[in-house]
C-alpha positions as CSV (number, residue, x, y, z in Angstrom):
1,M,6.4,60.1,-89.3
2,D,5.8,61.4,-85.8
3,R,7.2,64.9,-86.0
4,H,6.6,65.5,-82.3
5,R,9.6,63.2,-81.6
6,V,11.8,66.1,-82.5
7,R,10.4,68.2,-79.7
8,R,10.5,65.3,-77.3
9,R,14.2,64.7,-78.2
10,I,15.0,68.4,-77.4
11,E,13.1,68.1,-74.1
12,A,15.0,64.9,-73.3
13,D,18.3,66.6,-74.1
14,E,17.5,69.2,-71.5
15,E,17.6,66.6,-68.8
16,R,21.3,66.7,-69.0
17,L,21.3,70.4,-67.9
18,S,21.8,71.5,-64.3
19,P,19.1,70.3,-61.9
20,F,18.5,74.1,-61.3
21,A,17.9,74.8,-65.0
22,A,14.4,75.5,-66.3
23,R,12.9,72.7,-68.4
24,S,10.8,73.4,-71.5
25,A,8.6,70.5,-70.8
26,E,7.5,72.1,-67.5
27,A,6.8,75.6,-69.1
28,V,3.4,77.1,-68.4
29,R,1.3,79.4,-70.6
30,A,-1.7,81.5,-69.5
31,R,-3.7,79.9,-72.4
32,P,-2.9,76.2,-73.0
33,E,-2.0,75.4,-76.6
34,E,-0.9,72.5,-78.8
35,P,2.9,72.2,-78.5
36,S,5.1,72.6,-81.6
37,P,6.3,69.3,-83.1
38,V,9.8,70.6,-83.8
39,R,10.4,73.3,-81.2
40,A,10.5,73.3,-77.4
41,A,8.5,75.9,-75.5
42,F,11.2,78.4,-75.0
43,Q,12.4,78.1,-78.6
44,R,8.9,78.9,-79.7
45,D,8.8,82.0,-77.4
46,R,12.1,83.2,-78.8
47,D,10.7,82.9,-82.4
48,R,7.5,84.7,-81.5
49,I,9.4,87.6,-80.1
50,I,11.7,88.0,-83.1
51,H,8.8,88.1,-85.5
52,T,6.9,90.9,-83.7
53,R,6.6,94.4,-85.1
54,A,7.9,95.8,-81.7
55,F,11.1,93.9,-82.1
56,R,11.8,95.2,-85.6
57,R,11.2,98.8,-84.3
58,L,14.1,98.4,-81.9
59,K,16.6,99.2,-84.7
60,H,15.4,102.8,-84.8
61,K,15.2,103.4,-81.0
62,T,17.9,105.1,-78.9
63,Q,20.1,103.2,-76.5
64,V,21.9,106.2,-74.8
65,F,23.0,108.7,-77.4
66,I,20.2,110.6,-79.1
67,E,20.6,111.6,-82.7
68,P,24.1,110.0,-83.2
69,R,26.2,111.3,-86.0
70,Q,27.9,108.0,-86.7
71,D,26.6,104.6,-87.9
72,H,28.4,102.6,-85.3
73,F,26.6,103.8,-82.2
74,V,24.6,101.2,-80.3
75,T,20.8,101.1,-80.9
76,R,18.3,99.4,-78.8
77,L,18.3,96.4,-81.2
78,T,22.1,95.9,-81.2
79,H,22.1,96.2,-77.4
80,T,19.4,93.4,-77.3
81,F,21.6,91.1,-79.4
82,E,24.6,91.8,-77.2
83,V,22.6,90.9,-74.1
84,A,21.4,87.7,-75.8
85,Q,25.0,86.8,-76.7
86,V,26.3,87.4,-73.2
87,G,23.3,85.6,-71.7
88,R,23.7,82.5,-73.9
89,T,27.4,82.3,-73.2
90,A,26.9,82.4,-69.4
91,A,23.9,80.1,-69.5
92,R,25.7,77.4,-71.5
93,A,28.8,77.6,-69.2
94,L,26.5,77.1,-66.2
95,R,24.5,74.2,-67.8
96,L,21.3,76.4,-67.8
97,N,18.7,76.6,-70.5
98,E,20.1,78.7,-73.3
99,D,16.7,79.0,-75.1
100,L,15.1,80.5,-72.1
101,A,17.9,83.0,-71.5
102,E,17.8,84.0,-75.2
103,A,14.1,84.5,-75.2
104,I,14.2,86.7,-72.1
105,A,17.1,88.7,-73.5
106,L,15.4,89.3,-76.9
107,G,12.2,90.6,-75.1
108,H,13.6,92.5,-72.2
109,D,13.8,95.9,-73.8
110,I,10.9,95.6,-76.3
111,G,8.8,98.1,-74.3
112,H,11.3,101.0,-74.5
113,G,9.8,104.1,-76.0
114,P,11.6,106.5,-78.4
115,F,14.7,108.3,-77.2
116,G,15.7,105.8,-74.6
117,H,15.5,106.7,-70.9
118,A,14.7,110.3,-71.8
119,G,11.5,109.1,-73.4
120,E,10.8,106.8,-70.5
121,E,11.1,109.7,-68.1
122,A,8.7,111.8,-70.1
123,L,6.1,109.1,-70.3
124,A,6.4,108.5,-66.6
125,E,5.6,112.1,-66.0
126,C,2.6,111.9,-68.4
127,L,1.0,108.7,-67.2
128,P,-0.7,108.9,-63.8
129,E,0.6,105.4,-62.7
130,G,4.0,106.1,-64.1
131,F,5.9,104.2,-66.8
132,R,8.6,101.6,-66.6
133,H,10.1,100.1,-69.7
134,N,10.4,96.6,-68.2
135,H,6.7,96.6,-67.3
136,Q,5.9,97.9,-70.7
137,S,8.0,95.1,-72.3
138,E,5.9,92.6,-70.5
139,R,2.7,94.5,-71.6
140,V,3.7,94.6,-75.2
141,L,4.5,90.9,-75.3
142,D,1.5,89.7,-73.2
143,K,-1.2,92.1,-74.3
144,L,-0.5,94.5,-77.2
145,E,1.1,92.4,-79.9
146,R,-1.1,90.4,-82.3
147,D,-3.7,93.2,-82.2
148,G,-4.4,92.9,-78.5
149,R,-4.2,89.1,-78.2
150,G,-0.6,89.0,-77.0
151,L,1.9,86.2,-77.8
152,N,0.9,83.8,-75.0
153,L,4.5,83.4,-73.9
154,T,5.5,81.1,-71.1
155,H,5.4,82.4,-67.5
156,A,9.2,82.0,-67.2
157,V,9.9,84.4,-70.1
158,L,7.5,87.0,-69.0
159,D,8.8,86.8,-65.4
160,G,12.4,87.3,-66.6
161,V,11.4,90.3,-68.8
162,R,9.4,92.0,-66.0
163,K,12.3,91.7,-63.5
164,S,15.1,92.5,-65.9
165,S,15.7,96.0,-64.6
166,K,17.9,96.9,-61.7
167,A,18.4,99.9,-59.4
168,R,21.3,102.3,-59.6
169,A,22.7,101.4,-56.2
170,D,24.4,98.2,-57.2
171,I,24.9,96.1,-60.3
172,L,23.4,93.2,-58.4
173,A,20.5,95.3,-57.0
174,E,17.0,93.8,-57.2
175,G,14.8,96.9,-57.7
176,W,12.0,95.1,-59.4
177,G,12.3,91.6,-57.9
178,V,14.5,88.5,-58.3
179,P,13.7,86.5,-61.4
180,E,12.2,83.1,-60.6
181,T,14.7,81.2,-62.9
182,L,18.4,81.3,-62.9
183,E,18.2,82.0,-66.6
184,G,16.3,85.2,-65.8
185,Q,19.0,86.2,-63.2
186,V,21.7,85.5,-65.9
187,V,20.0,87.9,-68.3
188,K,19.6,90.6,-65.7
189,L,23.4,90.6,-65.1
190,A,24.1,90.1,-68.8
191,D,22.1,93.3,-69.5
192,A,24.4,95.3,-67.2
193,I,27.6,93.7,-68.6
194,A,26.5,94.6,-72.2
195,Y,25.3,98.2,-71.6
196,L,28.3,99.2,-69.4
197,N,30.7,98.1,-72.1
198,H,29.1,99.3,-75.3
199,D,28.1,102.6,-73.6
200,I,31.8,103.2,-72.8
201,Q,32.6,102.6,-76.5
202,D,29.9,105.0,-77.6
203,A,31.0,107.7,-75.1
204,I,34.6,107.4,-76.4
205,R,33.3,107.7,-80.0
206,A,31.4,110.8,-79.0
207,G,34.5,112.3,-77.5
208,I,33.0,112.7,-74.0
209,I,35.6,110.4,-72.3
210,G,38.8,108.6,-73.2
211,E,39.9,105.1,-72.2
212,D,42.3,106.7,-69.7
213,D,39.4,108.5,-67.9
214,L,38.0,105.2,-66.6
215,P,38.5,104.5,-62.9
216,D,42.0,103.0,-62.1
217,A,40.6,100.1,-60.1
218,S,38.2,99.1,-62.9
219,R,40.9,99.2,-65.5
220,R,43.2,97.1,-63.3
221,V,40.6,94.5,-62.4
222,L,38.4,94.4,-65.5
223,G,40.9,95.2,-68.2
224,R,41.9,98.1,-70.5
225,S,39.8,97.3,-73.5
226,H,36.2,96.5,-74.5
227,G,37.0,92.8,-75.2
228,A,39.0,92.4,-72.0
229,R,36.3,93.9,-69.8
230,I,33.5,91.7,-71.2
231,D,35.7,88.6,-71.0
232,R,36.6,89.3,-67.3
233,L,33.0,90.1,-66.3
234,V,31.5,87.0,-68.0
235,T,34.3,84.7,-66.8
236,D,33.8,86.0,-63.2
237,L,30.1,85.5,-63.4
238,V,30.6,81.9,-64.3
239,D,33.2,81.4,-61.6
240,A,31.2,83.0,-58.9
241,S,28.0,81.3,-59.9
242,W,29.5,77.8,-60.5
243,A,27.1,76.3,-58.0
244,A,24.3,76.9,-60.6
245,T,25.8,74.0,-62.6
246,G,24.5,71.6,-60.0
247,E,27.8,69.8,-59.9
248,G,28.1,68.2,-56.4
249,A,24.8,69.5,-55.3
250,E,22.7,67.5,-52.8
251,P,19.3,66.3,-54.1
252,G,16.7,68.8,-53.3
253,A,19.2,71.6,-52.5
254,P,17.8,75.1,-52.9
255,P,18.9,76.9,-56.1
256,P,21.9,79.2,-55.8
257,S,22.1,82.8,-57.1
258,I,23.8,84.3,-60.1
259,T,26.4,86.7,-58.8
260,L,29.9,88.1,-59.2
261,G,33.1,87.7,-57.1
262,A,33.8,90.4,-54.6
263,E,36.7,92.1,-56.4
264,V,34.9,92.2,-59.8
265,H,31.6,93.2,-58.2
266,A,33.3,96.2,-56.5
267,A,35.1,97.2,-59.8
268,A,31.9,96.9,-61.8
269,N,30.0,99.0,-59.4
270,E,32.8,101.7,-59.5
271,L,32.7,101.7,-63.3
272,R,28.9,101.8,-63.3
273,E,28.8,104.8,-60.9
274,F,31.4,106.5,-63.1
275,M,29.1,106.0,-66.1
276,F,26.2,107.5,-64.2
277,R,28.2,110.6,-63.3
278,R,30.0,111.1,-66.5
279,I,27.5,109.8,-69.1
280,Y,24.0,108.9,-68.0
281,L,23.3,111.9,-65.8
282,L,25.2,114.2,-67.9
283,D,23.1,113.1,-70.8
284,E,20.0,114.3,-69.0
285,R,21.3,117.9,-69.2
286,R,22.2,117.7,-72.9
287,P,19.9,119.9,-75.0
288,E,18.8,117.0,-77.3
289,T,17.6,115.1,-74.3
290,E,15.3,117.9,-73.2
291,R,14.2,118.3,-76.8
292,A,13.4,114.6,-77.0
293,K,11.3,114.7,-73.8
294,A,9.4,117.7,-75.1
295,V,8.6,115.7,-78.3
296,V,7.3,112.8,-76.3
297,R,5.1,115.0,-74.0
298,F,3.7,116.8,-77.1
299,L,2.8,113.5,-78.8
300,F,1.2,112.1,-75.6
301,D,-0.9,115.3,-75.1
302,H,-1.9,115.3,-78.8
303,A,-3.0,111.6,-78.5
304,V,-5.1,112.4,-75.4
305,A,-6.7,115.4,-77.1
306,H,-7.3,113.5,-80.3
307,P,-7.9,109.8,-79.4
308,D,-9.0,109.0,-82.9
309,T,-5.4,109.4,-84.0
310,I,-4.2,106.5,-81.8
311,S,-3.5,103.7,-84.3
312,S,-5.4,100.4,-83.8
313,G,-3.0,97.6,-82.9
314,Y,-0.9,99.8,-80.6
315,A,-3.4,100.1,-77.7
316,L,-6.4,98.3,-76.2
317,P,-9.7,100.0,-77.0
318,D,-11.1,99.5,-73.5
319,D,-8.2,100.9,-71.6
320,P,-8.2,104.4,-70.1
321,L,-7.3,107.1,-72.6
322,S,-4.0,108.0,-70.9
323,R,-2.9,104.3,-71.0
324,R,-3.8,104.1,-74.7
325,A,-1.9,107.3,-75.4
326,A,1.2,106.0,-73.5
327,D,1.1,102.6,-75.3
328,F,0.8,104.4,-78.7
329,V,3.7,106.8,-78.1
330,S,5.9,104.3,-76.5
331,G,5.7,102.1,-79.6
332,M,7.1,104.8,-81.8
333,T,10.7,104.8,-83.1
334,D,12.8,107.9,-82.7
335,R,12.4,108.9,-86.4
336,Y,8.7,108.3,-86.5
337,A,8.1,110.3,-83.3
338,I,10.2,113.2,-84.7
339,R,8.4,113.1,-88.1
340,L,4.9,112.9,-86.7
341,A,5.6,115.6,-84.1
342,A,6.9,117.9,-86.8
343,E,3.9,117.3,-89.0
344,L,1.6,118.2,-86.1
345,G,3.4,121.5,-85.5
346,C,5.7,120.7,-82.5
347,G,8.5,123.3,-82.6
348,D,10.9,121.0,-80.7
349,A,10.7,118.5,-83.6
350,A,11.2,121.1,-86.4
351,G,14.4,120.7,-88.3
352,W,15.6,117.6,-86.4
353,R,17.8,115.5,-88.6
354,L,16.3,112.1,-89.3
């Protein structure tokens, strides 16, 4: 039996996708390798990401709320699954490549350090060249996993991961570049749709805001519940980006963009700005946030002062010491960072509930 016919059938099925969709058969890796007999290239990338140590550690990394007192707060792992779900739904509706969208979504936050954006800010202050979680995600996948060999993922997945972040100014802003594939653009917007809505839920659980505190326009346009908001945003993404399906497109036409309609775009931006003012920036002033940043700075400084403590497999031996320290600390979960810092005598970690 020629098992490779399974993969070839999957690749043939992709020819029914939009002419603007990415094709697994055209995927490129930095190091050529024998294709899988039963999986297309983007399926293989998805599986490689799921089986990494870095992916498993996401379950103990902060999304927004540090040291939550309830079991139902979002973690970096559950956020990742929600982005993948939204991304796959939109990709399927637009006749794009679901496997590529899912792989990008599963890898897009894998480089986040402990304590969410607080940890990211602390590492950016420590590292001379700065620190961005999207760049670190690409670095983990491409260089650090498999004891420094990397996963050899396709260019399309790494591009989507690297460009997954956006600036504060606009939900459609392109602070780190436009993904080369429409699937990458879908995930970039799916990320914002997911975090906006689950962060609202968590803020309500934490007693910081109530549903009635949300801006009137966003409630009117997007809906008055978690489910209604997600449904409205995803449906509008599909409606506004319908040209991505390729239906009626002229041969050789340039690819369209993934976007939102004007009314929903404005409402989403208003809601996003509300969250920055009431939750994200407020969170920066919360005592546990400053405490978390102090723990990250302590661990970075300790690693620089004692390079022999940097675990092999979490850094590249030939990199500058500051880079190795940042890679080591950014790979830690919240609970491991707290426990290690406490063992090393960091006062900010002492007595922190694990």
